[in-house]
C-alpha positions in Angstrom: 0.0 0.0 0.0 1.3 3.4 -0.9 2.1 5.9 1.7 0.4 9.3 1.7 3.8 11.0 1.9 5.0 9.2 -1.3 1.8 10.4 -3.1 2.3 14.0 -2.0 5.9 13.9 -3.2 4.8 12.6 -6.5 2.2 15.4 -6.8 4.9 18.0 -6.2 7.3 16.3 -8.7 9.8 15.4 -5.9 9.2 11.7 -5.7 9.7 9.3 -8.6 6.7 8.2 -10.6 5.1 4.8 -10.2 5.8 2.8 -13.4 2.7 0.7 -13.0 0.3 3.7 -12.7 -2.3 4.0 -15.5 -1.5 6.7 -18.0 -4.9 8.0 -19.2 -5.9 11.5 -19.9 -8.4 11.5 -17.0 -5.9 10.2 -14.4 -3.5 13.0 -15.6 -6.2 15.6 -15.2 -7.1 14.3 -11.7 -3.5 14.4 -10.6 -3.2 18.0 -12.0 -6.2 19.1 -10.0 -4.9 17.4 -6.9 -1.5 19.0 -7.4 -3.1 22.5 -7.6 -5.3 21.8 -4.5 -2.3 20.6 -2.5 -0.2 23.7 -3.5 -3.0 26.1 -2.6 -3.4 24.3 0.7 0.4 24.6 1.5 0.3 28.3 0.5 -2.7 28.9 2.8 -1.0 27.2 5.7 2.1 29.3 5.2 0.1 32.5 5.1 -1.8 31.5 8.3 1.5 30.8 10.1 3.0 34.2 9.0 -0.1 36.0 10.2 0.0 34.2 13.5 3.7 35.1 14.0 3.1 38.7 13.1 0.2 39.0 15.5 2.3 38.3 18.5 
């Protein structure tokens, strides 16, 4: 079973790709949307931490 961290690294182009993964257009689009969502989430977390640090 794949680890969640391995999947996140693949979404961010840090981890190596799974050679057995299906290569269809729909899977590629799904991974693209997941990648965008993950990046936006990380950016939002960074902004929240910066605002929290500035407040104090």
